[in-house]
N, C-alpha and C positions, 0 to 999 in steps of 0.2 A: 666393379673390381677394385679391391685395394692392394698396392703393392707394397713392399717394404723396402726402405733404403736405410743406410747408416746416416745417422744424424750429422756427420760432419760436413754433409752435402747441403747447403740452403735451397729453398725453392728458386726459382727463376727471378730475375731483377724485378721482371714487370708482373710477378704473381699476382700483386694485390691491385694490379689495374684490368686484369681479365673480367669481362662482365660475368657475373653469377658464381666468379670463384670464391674461394676462402681458404684461410689459414688460422689455425689455431695451434698455441702452445700450452701444453696440459702438464700440471704437477700435482702430485697428491703425497698425503703423509698419512701413515697411519703408525699408530703405537702399540706398545705390547698388550692394550687392553680392548684394541678394535675401536679407538676413539682416532678422530682424525681430521683432516680437511681436503678439501680440492679446488684449486685455483686456475683458471684458463683466461690467458690474454689471447684475444681473436680480432680477426677483421674479417666481417662478413659469415660470421657465427650463423649456420642454417637454421638456427631455431630462433632466431629473431622475426617478430611478426612482419609480415609482407614480404620477406625475401624470397620464399619459395613461390610463392602467389605472383610477383611479379615476374620472375624468372619461366614460370608456366605459361605466362601472358607474352611471352615474348619482349619483356623489359626488364633482362636482368641487370642487378646491380653490382658496381664494381666493388670488391672486397673492401678497398682503403675507403669507402664511403660511409662503413658501418663499423667503428671500432667498438670492442665491447670487454669489459671484465667482468667474470663472474666468481663468486667466491663461497664456499659451502662449509659449514662447519658442522662435525657428528659427534655426539656424544651419547654414549649409552645405547646405540642404534637408532637414534633419531636424529634428525635436522635441527639443531639450535641455533642456527644462523645462516641467513642465506642473502646474497645480493648479486643482482644481475643488471648491470650498469651500462647503457649505452650511451657513447660520448660522440661529440661533434668530431669530424675527421681533423680538424685543425688540432685537436687537443690530444693527438696520437702520433706516434712516430716509431719505426722500427727499421732496423738495417738489415731484418731477415734472418740473422743469424747469432747475435750475440745481446743485442739491446733492443728491448719493446718497452715501450712507455704509452700508457693510456691513462688520462687524467694526471691524477697525482701519485699514480701507482708505477713501479718499474720492477722489470724483471730483466736480470743480466747474468749471462751464462757463459763461460769460458774455458777453453781450453788450459791446463797447465802444464807443468812436468810430469813424466812417468805416466803418460796416458791418464792424469785425473782431469776432473771436470768442476770446477766450482759454481755454485748457484747461488743467487742471492736475490730476494723479492722485498721490496719495500711497498707496503701497502697505507695508502690513505682516502679514503672513500667515504662520502657521507651516507648519512643513515636516514632514509626517507622518513618525514613526519617528525623531525627533531633537528636540534642543533650539534648532535653528537656525531662523532666518526668512528669508523672500523680503522685502527693503526696497526702497524706493526712490521716485524722482520723476520722472513723465514730465510733460514742458510741451510747449505748442504755441500758437501764434498763426496766425490767418490769416482771409482773407474767409469770410464765411457764404455758404453756398451760396443761391443765387438763381434757382429753378425755376419753372418753368409749375406752377401748382396743379393737383392731380387731384382728380376729384369723389369724395374719399374720405368714409366716414363710418365713425364709431368701432364699428359694428357688424361691420366689416370687419377685416382685418390690415391696419395701417397702416405705413408705412415714411417715415422722415422723415431723409434725408442732412443733416448740417448744415455738417461741413467736410470738404473733398474737396483734397488736394494740400498742404494747410497744412504748415509746416516744423516738425518737431518734435524733441523730443530726450529721452532716458531714460537715467537714471544707477540703475544697479540694483546691489543686492548680494544675491546667491544662497545662500546659506549659506557665506558668506566669500568667494565670488568676485565681484570687482567687473568690472561689465560697463557700457560708453556704446554707444548706438546713437542715431545721428541720421540722420534722413530726412524722407520723405512721411509724413505722419499724416493718416488719414481718420477721421472719426468720425459714427455716425447713431443713430436709435432706431427698435425695432420694438414694436408693441403691438397688442392686440386684446382684446375682451371675451369672446371665446370660446376654447378649445381650439385648438391649432394644426392638429390634424386634422380641424375642424368646417368649414373656410372653403373646402371644394371643391378643395383642392390635391392632385393628385396627387404632385409633386415640382417643386422650383425648383433651377435655377443661379442663383448670384450671384456677382459678381467685381468688382474694383476695380483699375484699372491706375493708375500713378504714372509718367507721361510727362513730358518735357522742357517742354512747352508747355501741358500738359492733362492732366486726370485724367479715364478712362471709367469710368463705373459701370452694371453690366449686370444686368438680371434676366431670365430666362427662366421663365415658369411654365407648368407643363403641368398644365390640369385632367383630371377624370376623363373627361371626354367625348373626350378625346386631343386638344383644341385647345389652342394656345399663345397666350400673351400674353407680349410683351416690352417693356423699358423700358430704353432706353439715354442715360443722360445724360452730354452732353459737356461738363466743367466747365472753364472758362478760369480762370487763375491770377486774375484779381478776382473770382472766385466765381460769375461769371453761367454759368448753365447751360441748354444747348441741347437738346433731344430731337432725337436720329438717328433718321431712319427706316429704316435699313436693318436688318435682324434680323442677330443673331450666328450665325456658322456654327460648329457643333462637329463635331471628327472623328469617325469612326465610333467606337462605345464597343468597343473590343477588348482592352483590358488586363484582364486578371484579376487580384483581390485574394484577400486571405484573408478578410476580412469584408464588405467594401461590394460593391456591384455595379460592373459593368466600367465602365472609365472611356477617354474619348477621349485623345488626345495632342496634340491641338493645338487652338487657338481662334483665331478670325478675326473682328476687330470693326471697323466703318466707322463712323468720326467724323462728326460734322454737317457737315463739309467734304468728304464722300465720300473720304475716304483711310482704305484699309484698313491695319488692324494686324494682323499676325500674332503668336501667342504660342503657347511651347510649354507644355505642360501636365506639370509633374513627377508622379511616382507619389505617391499620397496621404501627406500628414505627418501626417494623423488620418483613421482609418478605421473604419467601424463600417457595419453595415448599415442605417441610417437617417441617418448623417450622414458627409459626408468633406470635406476641404479641402485643396487642392492649391498649391503655388507656381506661379505663371505667371511664364515669362520671355520677355523679347521684346528685339528690336534696341534699342529706345526705352527700356524700364525693365522693372520688377518689379510683381507685385501677387498678390492671393490670390483664389483661386476655391473656391466652397462648393457642395456638392450635398446639398441636404435632402429626406428622403422622408418627409412626417408620418405616413404611415398605418402607416411602419415601427416607430414609436418604442414602447418600454416593453412589447415582449412578455412573456409570463411566463418564457419560459425565458432570455430575456437579463437581467433584473432582476439577478439576483446577480453577473454581470459587470460591470454598470454601475456597483452599488454599490462594487465593487473601485476605482474613479476616482472617486467622491465622496467626498470628506472632509466627514463631519460634525463641525464645530468640538468641538461638546459631546458627541459619540460618541452610541451606539457605532459603530464601523467594522467593517470587514472587516480581516481579520489580512494580507490580501495589499495593502493599500491603500499601503504605503510602494513597492511595486513599480510602481506605476501612478501616484503624485503626487510631485512634486518634481523635482531634478536628476537627469537620467536617469544622470548619472556615478555617483550614490550611491545608487541604488534598492535595488541587491542588499544592499549594506552597512547601510543602514536597515533593510531587511526583517529582516537577521538580528539584529540589535542593537535591535530597537524596544521600545518601551516595553510595561509589563505590561498585564494585563487591564482595568485602570482606564480605558485610554484606547481600546483594540482589542479586538474582540470577535467572533471567529468567527460566520460566518454560512452 
């Protein structure tokens, strides 16, 4: 079960010390052409290799022990840069409310006057197989989301949207390539006191759409008994959110993919005023048996759509493959890491010219 909370409330002080728990702070940015980025500051991110396996074996790890930062850049419907970097616990800090520090990167978010929120991210991340770095600043300001309070408890998985449709801008340097993105920014938090697969959820869809006059944020949860629960927040430009009663409508899952399950090609959401919005679902820009991310395209705007299958996370056969995508900054790492991390255009060159065994180790 997932419950909704207002983001003004932080997780309990000991949330990161609960064995098997997790917390992540998510933001995305999408411009008027459908290009954008996703950044996640996390502790105990459920998709890290070994976490779900250890929890199922009765040895869950506290979230504080495994901080990680994820960065994805999307251009013209494909992922052009990706980093998932796991740091030592000593290299991370958070007050669970306004300051999040992992490695050389920071996320700061604070309430200011008149219900406004300021957000600032500073990135400084190594690029595997090179001496180059990803650096940059993402800034945004907008009204805080004010939504009806749900009946959440911290024994459940809680979701707290804070910014929706705020205007944001990113100035990045990715291995020497300068990039500027400006568009609608979204920011939320997810947390729980137990492992992702322990909350009775067989799978979920989550999406957010940036439209000219509103933002739509949609969750569809499927429980193990086959029942569905849906939440659709219709957020006005001033941050006031209403619950839309009509369920979302996904098209039939017909498209086959290399790794993940079949996916639909379209989604229809009906806002709180009864107006239907149709969106095309692109082929996945991230694809795995337990996680998929898609770009949404509609006449009114763009957004992102995610699918998560908690029970499919961290099987034994997949763990070596997942390690190829996770950069442990203090090492050791898979020799194939540069092929899956960093700018897509330089991956092969970095793999062939990568550093020696001090930083990379075959697994």
